[in-house]
ROSE-610182 format. One record per residue (C-alpha): residue number from 1; x, y, z. Coordinates in steps of 0.05 Angstrom, whole numbers. Layout:
  nr      X      Y      Z
 NUM      X      Y      Z
...
// end
This chain:
  nr      X      Y      Z
   1      0      0      0
   2     30     66    -22
   3      1    132      4
   4     26    197    -26
   5     46    250     25
   6     52    306    -26
   7     46    363     25
   8    108    340     62
   9    145    316      0
  10    138    386    -29
  11    167    416     35
  12    227    370     29
  13    236    389    -44
  14    233    463    -27
  15    286    453     27
  16    335    415    -18
  17    407    439    -14
  18    390    498     31
  19    452    488     75
  20    412    463    135
  21    399    395    165
  22    328    374    147
  23    298    343    210
  24    232    306    201
  25    194    306    268
  26    126    279    287
  27     88    225    324
  28    119    156    326
  29     89    112    271
  30     64    171    231
  31    107    155    170
  32    172    195    178
  33    216    138    153
  34    170    123     95
  35    170    196     74
  36    246    200     70
  37    268    129     51
  38    213    116      0
  39    178    179    -25
  40    235    228    -23
  41    286    177    -48
  42    240    159   -106
  43    233    233   -123
  44    308    241   -125
  45    315    181   -171
  46    260    207   -216
  47    296    274   -220
  48    357    238   -247
  49    399    235   -184
  50    445    174   -189
  51    430    118   -140
  52    501    120   -112
  53    490    193    -94
  54    432    176    -47
  55    462    149     18
  56    412    116     65
  57    430     93    135
  58    376     58    176
  59    402     56    247
  60    346     12    273
  61    371    -43    227
  62    418    -87    269
  63    461    -98    207
  64    480    -25    212
  65    503    -24    284
  66    574     -6    262
  67    546     63    243
  68    534     77    316
  69    609     90    321
  70    620    162    297
  71    689    147    269
  72    662     90    227
  73    604    132    203
  74    649    189    181
  75    698    143    147
  76    642    108    109
  77    614    176     89
  78    682    200     63
  79    688    137     20
  80    618    146    -10
  81    625    219    -29
  82    655    202    -96
  83    654    267   -136
  84    635    341   -133
  85    561    330   -145
  86    511    335    -87
  87    503    271    -46
  88    438    263     -7
  89    447    231     62
  90    385    202     94
  91    393    177    166
  92    335    143    202
  93    334    145    278
  94    394    191    284
  95    388    194    360
  96    416    123    366
  97    486    151    353
  98    519    177    417
  99    529    252    414
 100    490    256    349
 101    482    331    353
 102    558    339    348
 103    559    292    289
 104    505    332    253
 105    541    397    269
 106    600    370    229
 107    558    342    172
 108    524    409    159
 109    591    438    137
 110    612    378     95
 111    620    396     22
 112    576    363    -31
 113    528    336     23
 114    454    349     36
 115    429    318    101
 116    360    291    121
 117    346    256    187
 118    289    228    229
 119    291    216    304
 120    253    187    362
 121    206    232    400
 122    241    215    466
 123    307    243    440
 124    294    292    384
 125    240    344    394
 126    223    411    363
 127    254    446    423
 128    320    408    411
 129    324    433    339
 130    317    505    362
 131    368    499    419
 132    419    447    399
 133    424    460    324
 134    425    536    333
 135    397    555    266
 136    428    497    229
 137    365    454    230
 138    304    459    185
 139    245    424    218
 140    191    391    176
 141    135    367    221
 142     97    307    196
 143     25    296    220
 144    -12    230    215
 145    -51    219    151
 146    -99    274    132
 147   -170    253    115
 148   -155    260     41
 149    -93    217     47
 150   -133    167     89
 151   -188    163     36
 152   -136    149    -19
 153   -124     81     13
 154   -193     67     43
 155   -244     23      9
 156   -314     50     20
 157   -355    114     15
 158   -332    178     49
 159   -386    177    103
 160   -360    110    129
 161   -289    134    118
 162   -300    195    163
 163   -329    151    218
 164   -269    105    213
 165   -220    163    212
 166   -251    197    273
 167   -250    130    310
 168   -182    101    292
 169   -144    162    268
 170    -91    169    215
 171    -31    126    234
 172    -16     91    168
 173     -9     21    196
 174    -80     23    223
 175   -106     22    151
 176    -75    -46    140
 177   -112    -79    198
 178   -174   -120    180
 179   -224   -105    235
 180   -243    -61    295
 181   -213   -108    346
 182   -144   -108    313
 183   -145    -33    305
 184   -165    -17    376
 185   -116    -68    405
 186    -59    -40    363
 187    -73     32    384
 188    -80     15    458
 189    -16    -26    456
 190     28     27    422
 191      0     80    468
 192     26     41    528
 193     90     12    499
 194    113     68    452
 195     84    136    470
 196     83    131    545
 197    151     97    544
 198    180    154    502
 199    156    205    554
 200    178    164    614
 201    247    153    583
 202    259    227    571
 203    228    257    634
 204    227    240    707
 205    153    226    720
 206    144    222    795
 207     71    204    792
 208     59    157    733
 209    -12    141    756
 210    -31    215    759
 211      4    227    692
 212    -39    176    657
 213   -101    203    692
 214    -83    272    665
 215    -81    244    595
 216   -151    215    606
 217   -177    282    631
 218   -148    318    570
 219   -176    264    524
 220   -245    272    554
 221   -242    347    550
 222   -222    362    477
 223   -256    427    458
 224   -265    449    530
 225   -225    506    560
 226   -172    481    609
 227   -114    504    651
 228    -69    473    704
 229   -109    501    763
 230   -175    476    735
 231   -147    407    723
 232   -115    405    792
 233   -184    419    822
 234   -212    362    781
 235   -159    316    811
 236   -178    337    881
 237   -254    339    877
 238   -271    285    827
 239   -210    238    824
 240   -195    245    899
 241   -121    254    885
 242    -95    308    931
 243    -20    304    919
 244    -13    332    848
 245     -3    408    841
 246    -19    456    785
 247     55    466    772
 248     65    391    763
 249      5    388    716
 250     33    446    675
 251    100    409    669
 252     65    344    649
 253     24    379    595
 254     90    407    567
 255    118    336    564
 256     56    311    527
 257     61    368    477
 258    136    355    466
 259    120    283    449
 260     72    309    395
 261     11    276    425
 262    -23    342    440
 263    -25    415    417
 264    -49    477    452
 265    -96    528    421
 266    -93    594    460
 267   -151    640    470
 268   -149    706    431
 269   -190    768    445
 270   -210    789    374
 271   -232    859    392
 272   -176    872    441
 273   -126    841    394
 274    -89    804    449
 275    -81    735    478
 276   -119    716    541
 277    -74    673    583
 278   -124    641    631
 279   -152    582    592
 280   -131    542    530
 281   -159    485    490
 282   -120    422    475
 283   -126    378    414
 284    -95    310    398
 285    -52    302    336
 286    -83    233    325
 287   -155    217    344
 288   -142    142    345
 289    -92    151    401
 290   -139    198    437
 291   -194    146    434
 292   -147     91    455
 293   -130    129    519
 294   -204    125    536
 295   -211     53    511
 296   -257     79    456
 297   -312     97    506
 298   -325    169    486
 299   -335    173    411
 300   -371    240    411
 301   -374    265    339
 302   -382    340    351
 303   -318    343    394
 304   -280    296    348
 305   -298    337    287
 306   -273    400    322
 307   -206    365    336
 308   -204    339    265
 309   -213    410    237
 310   -158    437    282
 311   -110    383    256
 312   -128    398    184
 313   -114    471    193
 314    -47    458    227
 315    -27    409    172
 316    -38    466    122
 317     10    510    162
 318    -39    557    195
 319    -33    584    265
 320    -98    566    301
 321   -126    602    362
 322   -192    601    398
 323   -231    666    388
 324   -262    706    444
 325   -313    759    424
 326   -335    807    481
 327   -405    836    472
 328   -452    880    512
 329   -526    863    518
 330   -583    901    551
 331   -627    860    597
 332   -684    896    633
 333   -651    963    619
 334   -585    940    649
 335   -523    930    606
 336   -484    866    616
 337   -418    844    587
 338   -410    773    562
 339   -365    733    516
 340   -379    692    454
 341   -332    640    427
 342   -308    626    356
 343   -279    557    351
 344   -219    577    309
 345   -184    641    290
 346   -138    620    233
 347    -78    660    210
 348    -23    653    159
 349     14    717    140
 350    -38    768    120
 351    -93    716    114
 352   -145    707    169
 353   -207    664    174
 354   -259    654    228
 355   -285    582    230
 356   -342    549    269
 357   -348    474    275
 358   -421    452    274
 359   -436    377    273
 360   -509    391    256
 361   -552    452    239
 362   -621    422    247
 363   -660    487    253
 364   -657    563    253
 365   -642    568    327
 366   -580    525    322
 367   -557    563    261
 368   -566    629    298
 369   -526    602    357
 370   -468    584    312
 371   -465    648    271
 372   -478    698    327
 373   -403    703    346
 374   -384    711    273
 375   -434    767    262
 376   -406    804    322
 377   -336    807    291
 378   -331    875    256
 379   -280    861    203
 380   -280    836    131
 381   -242    771    139
 382   -278    709    114
 383   -325    673    162
 384   -338    599    153
 385   -383    547    185
 386   -362    475    173
 387   -421    426    179
 388   -413    353    194
 389   -459    326    140
 390   -460    327     64
 391   -485    393     36
 392   -473    440    -22
 393   -427    499     -9
 394   -468    563      0
 395   -465    633     29
 396   -518    668     70
 397   -542    740     74
 398   -486    757    124
 399   -433    733     75
 400   -418    672    118
 401   -397    610     80
 402   -425    541     97
 403   -386    480     74
 404   -391    405     88
 405   -336    374    129
 406   -323    325     72
 407   -309    380     22
 408   -270    422     71
 409   -223    364     87
 410   -213    344     15
 411   -215    412    -19
 412   -196    465     33
 413   -173    512    -22
 414   -246    523    -40
 415   -253    569     21
 416   -181    580     43
 417   -141    620     -8
// end
């Protein structure tokens, strides 16, 4: 089964020979190795690059254990740079080499060499690239399969495909499994043996029980405003766990984000044009893993669709915040201040969009509820309501665009310039 990852392949192509180390990051099992060793390598071959100018080192292969010695690695590399043409070096699981950051620091200055690497989440994170490579690294973050990529390998109509995608997520291997039992068992197993293990290896987790309970709380609360103090109160009042503090929770959330399981969407005051630091929303990069944390017991389509939309926008490179719209209303002659929420304020350069996620719009009251925050934003940026059922794209009298989730996920360019 071959799935094209054209969005990421194009980023690699744009970064060719830019003098930086191309570092592919992302969730474990999301397809980083496949992107480099298959798709990018095939692109180079199709562009006429000679096979002996594409140097691939898979450090997870036990036959390549000699490469874990830096001296051997460098000697092998010197022997394989055979002329003055560019040689493309692809190293999978670079973190297995002791002091790999020093090795990469030397490789970036090697003549006739263009370097591409992947690494384990527990050893090579976005923060590492910024601090340890000091401007010498070019990060390309790979998300699990988008819905369009998922559909390219799924047999069945798109309605069933969306249900499958929201339940089991976009890790490529899941698509090869034959039934629900195999898929859920696989996701629950790798959550315990891969993702938790990565975090526990990198960080000192003093309270592993509370850490896993925090993940369950965040999984249950996608789309709900959260902060460390609020979660700490949940531990004390509902979970009857008194020992964990808001500072510990804040640190734990940072660890979860660094492992690419979770992303934070901050609240943004649209009229005040400033961030509001009190509460944020958290979304999972893969819904299958989110559901596995909860043993597939909370498959709530409205919240899952909101998470799915967030991921789609992030894959496209947008910065995504949660919009806060302060309004004043008069009740019995008295003015009161309140706040409305827009699910997503989406920015990229000079572009901005306001997006609402609405699983269903069964009547005028529900439609009014969804568009009221959009109407109260006094600017000319495009306003969009994404609806979780098949429908034809249309615009209403307020200039608000309504689009089906299916079309938005497969053809986002229709409403996003």
